[in-house]
C-alpha positions as CSV (number, residue, x, y, z in Angstrom):
1,M,9.5,10.2,-6.9
2,P,10.8,6.6,-7.2
3,E,7.9,3.8,-8.0
4,L,8.1,0.6,-8.6
5,P,10.8,0.1,-11.0
6,E,13.1,2.1,-9.2
7,V,13.2,1.2,-5.5
8,E,13.1,-2.8,-7.3
9,A,16.2,-2.2,-9.5
10,L,17.8,0.6,-5.9
11,R,16.9,-3.5,-4.1
12,G,18.7,-5.6,-6.7
13,F,21.7,-3.1,-6.7
14,L,21.8,-3.0,-2.8
15,D,21.8,-7.0,-2.3
16,E,24.9,-6.9,-4.3
17,H,26.9,-3.8,-3.0
18,L,25.4,-3.7,0.8
19,A,25.0,-7.5,1.6
20,G,27.4,-9.3,3.6
21,R,29.3,-6.5,4.7
22,L,29.4,-4.6,7.8
23,V,27.6,-1.4,9.1
24,E,30.3,0.7,11.2
25,R,27.8,4.0,11.8
26,V,24.4,5.4,10.9
27,L,24.1,9.3,11.4
28,P,20.8,11.0,10.8
29,L,21.6,14.7,9.9
30,A,17.9,15.8,9.6
31,V,15.5,15.7,12.2
32,S,12.7,14.3,10.2
33,V,13.5,12.0,8.8
34,L,13.8,9.2,11.6
35,K,10.2,8.1,12.6
36,T,10.8,6.1,15.3
37,Y,13.6,5.8,18.1
38,D,13.2,2.5,19.1
39,P,15.2,0.5,18.8
40,P,18.0,2.8,18.3
41,L,19.7,3.8,14.9
42,T,23.0,2.8,16.7
43,A,21.5,-0.3,17.5
44,L,23.0,-1.1,13.7
45,E,26.3,-1.0,14.5
46,G,28.8,-3.3,14.5
47,Q,26.0,-4.9,12.7
48,R,26.0,-7.6,8.9
49,A,23.8,-6.9,6.6
50,G,21.8,-9.2,4.8
51,T,19.0,-8.5,1.9
52,T,16.8,-6.5,0.7
53,A,13.4,-6.4,0.5
54,R,11.3,-4.1,-1.5
55,Y,7.8,-3.4,0.1
56,G,5.4,-1.6,-2.6
57,K,7.5,2.4,-2.6
58,F,9.3,1.1,0.8
59,L,12.8,-0.4,1.0
60,A,14.1,-2.6,3.9
61,L,17.2,-3.1,4.6
62,R,17.9,-6.3,6.9
63,I,20.7,-5.9,9.5
64,G,21.7,-8.0,12.2
65,E,18.1,-8.6,13.5
66,L,16.9,-5.0,12.5
67,H,15.6,-3.6,9.4
68,L,15.9,0.0,8.0
69,V,12.8,0.7,6.0
70,T,13.1,3.5,4.0
71,H,10.3,5.5,1.3
72,L,12.2,8.1,-0.6
73,A,8.3,10.4,-1.2
74,R,8.5,12.1,-4.0
75,A,12.0,14.4,-3.8
76,G,14.5,11.6,-1.7
77,W,16.6,9.6,-3.6
78,L,19.7,6.9,-2.7
79,R,22.9,7.6,-3.5
80,W,26.0,4.8,-2.9
81,M,29.1,6.0,-3.0
82,D,32.4,3.7,-3.2
83,T,34.7,5.9,-0.8
84,V,32.7,8.2,2.2
85,P,34.2,11.3,2.4
86,D,36.5,11.9,5.5
87,R,35.2,15.0,6.7
88,P,32.2,14.3,8.5
89,P,28.7,16.0,7.0
90,R,26.8,18.6,9.1
91,P,23.4,17.8,10.2
92,G,20.8,19.8,8.6
93,K,22.7,21.5,5.9
94,G,21.4,20.7,2.7
95,P,19.9,17.9,1.0
96,L,21.3,14.6,3.4
97,A,19.1,13.5,5.0
98,L,21.0,10.0,6.3
99,R,24.8,8.2,5.7
100,L,25.3,5.0,6.4
101,V,28.9,4.1,6.4
102,L,30.2,0.7,5.8
103,E,33.7,-1.1,7.6
104,G,35.7,-0.9,5.4
105,G,34.5,2.2,3.3
106,G,31.6,2.9,1.0
107,G,28.4,2.9,1.9
108,F,25.2,5.5,0.6
109,D,23.7,9.0,2.0
110,L,19.6,9.4,1.6
111,T,19.3,13.1,0.0
112,E,16.0,15.1,-0.1
113,A,15.9,18.0,-2.7
114,G,13.1,20.8,-2.0
115,T,11.4,22.1,1.3
116,Q,8.8,19.7,1.7
117,K,10.7,16.9,3.3
118,R,8.6,13.4,3.5
119,L,11.3,11.3,3.1
120,A,11.1,7.9,6.2
121,V,13.3,6.5,7.9
122,Y,12.6,3.2,10.3
123,V,14.3,0.9,12.5
124,V,11.7,-1.9,13.0
125,R,11.9,-5.6,14.3
126,D,9.5,-6.6,11.0
127,P,9.2,-4.2,8.4
128,Q,4.7,-5.2,9.1
129,E,5.5,-2.8,12.0
130,V,6.1,0.4,9.6
131,P,2.4,1.7,9.2
132,G,2.5,2.1,5.0
133,I,3.8,-1.0,4.6
134,A,0.8,-2.6,7.4
135,R,-1.7,-0.2,4.8
136,L,-0.3,-1.4,1.3
137,G,-2.2,-3.6,-1.3
138,P,-0.9,-6.5,-2.8
139,D,1.7,-6.0,-5.5
140,P,1.1,-5.8,-9.3
141,L,4.5,-8.2,-9.7
142,A,3.8,-10.7,-7.5
143,E,2.7,-14.3,-8.4
144,G,-0.6,-14.3,-6.9
145,F,-1.6,-11.2,-9.0
146,D,-3.6,-12.7,-11.9
147,R,-6.4,-10.6,-13.5
148,E,-8.9,-12.1,-12.0
149,A,-7.4,-10.3,-8.6
150,F,-6.9,-7.5,-10.6
151,G,-10.9,-7.5,-11.6
152,A,-12.1,-7.6,-7.4
153,L,-10.1,-4.6,-6.8
154,L,-11.8,-2.5,-9.9
155,A,-15.3,-3.6,-8.5
156,G,-17.8,-1.6,-7.1
157,E,-14.9,1.1,-7.1
158,R,-16.6,4.7,-8.4
159,R,-13.3,6.3,-8.1
160,Q,-11.7,7.4,-11.6
161,I,-9.2,4.9,-12.7
162,K,-6.1,7.1,-11.8
163,G,-6.6,7.7,-8.7
164,V,-6.8,3.9,-8.2
165,L,-3.9,3.2,-9.6
166,R,-2.3,5.6,-7.4
167,D,-3.9,4.0,-4.4
168,Q,-0.6,2.1,-2.4
169,S,-3.9,0.1,-0.5
170,V,-5.5,-0.9,-3.8
171,I,-2.2,-1.8,-5.6
172,A,1.3,-1.6,-4.1
173,G,4.3,0.4,-6.2
174,I,2.1,2.7,-8.7
175,G,2.5,6.4,-8.5
176,N,2.1,9.3,-10.9
177,A,4.8,8.5,-13.7
178,Y,3.7,4.4,-14.0
179,S,-0.1,5.2,-14.0
180,D,0.0,7.4,-16.7
181,E,1.5,5.0,-18.8
182,I,-0.3,2.4,-17.9
183,L,-3.0,4.6,-19.4
184,H,-1.8,5.3,-21.9
185,H,-0.7,1.8,-23.2
186,A,-4.5,0.7,-22.7
187,K,-5.8,3.9,-24.1
188,V,-7.6,5.2,-21.2
189,S,-8.5,8.1,-19.8
190,P,-7.4,9.0,-16.9
191,F,-10.7,9.9,-15.6
192,K,-12.7,6.7,-16.6
193,L,-14.5,5.7,-13.6
194,A,-12.7,1.9,-12.3
195,A,-16.4,0.6,-11.9
196,S,-18.1,1.3,-15.9
197,F,-15.1,-1.6,-17.1
198,D,-16.3,-4.1,-19.1
199,E,-14.7,-7.4,-19.1
200,A,-12.7,-6.6,-22.2
201,Q,-11.5,-3.4,-20.7
202,V,-10.3,-5.1,-17.4
203,D,-8.3,-7.4,-19.9
204,Q,-6.5,-4.4,-21.6
205,L,-5.8,-2.7,-18.5
206,Y,-4.4,-5.6,-16.3
207,A,-2.2,-6.5,-19.5
208,A,-0.9,-3.1,-19.8
209,V,-0.2,-2.9,-15.3
210,E,2.3,-6.3,-16.7
211,E,2.9,-5.0,-19.8
212,T,4.5,-1.1,-18.2
213,L,5.8,-2.7,-14.9
214,R,7.7,-5.3,-16.0
215,T,9.6,-3.7,-19.2
216,A,10.7,-0.8,-16.2
217,V,11.9,-3.8,-13.8
218,E,14.2,-5.2,-17.0
219,R,15.6,-1.9,-18.1
220,A,16.0,-1.0,-14.6
221,H,18.1,-3.8,-13.9
222,G,21.4,-3.2,-13.9
223,V,21.3,0.8,-14.1
224,A,23.8,2.0,-11.4
225,A,21.6,4.0,-8.6
226,G,22.9,7.5,-10.2
227,R,21.4,6.4,-13.6
228,L,18.0,5.5,-12.4
229,K,16.3,9.0,-12.6
230,A,17.4,9.3,-15.9
231,E,16.5,5.8,-17.0
232,K,12.8,6.2,-15.6
233,K,12.7,9.6,-17.6
234,S,13.8,8.0,-20.8
235,G,11.5,5.6,-21.2
236,M,8.2,8.0,-20.5
237,R,5.7,8.1,-23.8
238,V,3.7,10.7,-22.0
239,H,4.1,11.5,-18.8
240,G,6.6,14.4,-18.4
241,R,6.0,15.5,-22.4
242,A,3.4,17.9,-22.0
243,G,3.7,19.7,-25.5
244,E,5.5,16.9,-27.1
245,P,4.6,14.5,-29.8
246,C,2.7,11.3,-28.7
247,P,4.9,8.5,-29.8
248,V,1.9,5.9,-30.8
249,C,-0.6,8.5,-32.9
250,G,1.5,11.9,-33.3
251,D,-0.9,14.2,-31.8
252,T,0.2,16.8,-28.8
253,V,0.6,15.3,-25.5
254,R,-1.4,16.9,-22.7
255,S,-1.1,18.1,-19.6
256,V,-4.3,18.8,-16.7
257,S,-2.5,19.8,-13.3
258,F,-3.7,19.6,-9.5
259,A,-2.9,22.0,-6.2
260,D,1.0,19.3,-5.6
261,S,0.8,17.3,-9.1
262,S,-0.4,17.0,-12.1
263,L,-1.1,14.1,-15.3
264,Q,-0.2,13.7,-18.7
265,Y,-2.5,11.9,-21.6
266,C,-2.6,11.6,-25.1
267,A,-6.0,12.7,-26.1
268,T,-6.2,10.8,-29.5
269,C,-5.4,7.6,-28.2
270,Q,-7.2,7.8,-24.3
271,T,-10.1,10.3,-25.2
272,G,-11.8,10.1,-28.6
273,G,-10.2,13.3,-29.7
274,K,-11.8,15.0,-26.5
275,P,-9.0,17.3,-24.1
276,L,-9.7,17.0,-20.6
277,A,-10.8,20.0,-18.0
278,D,-7.6,21.3,-16.9
279,R,-9.3,22.6,-13.4
280,R,-6.7,24.8,-12.4
281,L,-6.7,26.7,-15.5
282,S,-9.9,27.9,-15.7
283,K,-10.3,28.8,-12.0
284,L,-7.3,31.3,-13.2
285,L,-9.6,32.5,-16.5
286,K,-12.3,33.0,-14.6
């Protein structure tokens, strides 16, 4: 799933390649992708693209007086084309969900792999009309997101810190992968209750959030859209690396599985050497 650093890189990429150009056509190719009907997609045609904004994991492309907003979800992606194929795409075939064609050539496809169709596109007059954007918590890279603001978000939270970091209504833009990386950097168990952090631990976790995300943004800056997934994976220390040695201590990276996802961690770095219970595996062994 694209998270804050990758979506921020896509925002910069689109500002460079899209801004100032005229939109010729917008073609919806999957029934599930479009979440609004007024204004229609056709209202974007013939309009000039402006700058692109990021709201958490959402991208908002300004086109004329409207905004084309998308959330790429777990398996979605934006594929830029310098030359759009002459042959029109066939709706309902393959991963293609939407195509935007620019006057004079070029454009992009929104694609989604797999059978769970969660990629979403909205055409709105104001990005705040999108329910997911309206519910977002503060952006962790925003100027006003300081240590005090972060500490206030954790105060009273009786949930595990892994879930708190992933909750978009608490902090916008952090998903499964970067929450694993942040917690490894901070040497914190993903199951630790957020409200149990003392002041020093809050300091440590806040620093890990800032350093992990800013480093990832810098690493992704200027990378072409088609290479961002590989760039994200290459920078991971524990996420997606179960069975490999921890780059900090050399212990084996472990994994805990859930219904539709998993987390990775280092027991030596994060849990005092104690493996976390994998509840799904435990059920299978009964």
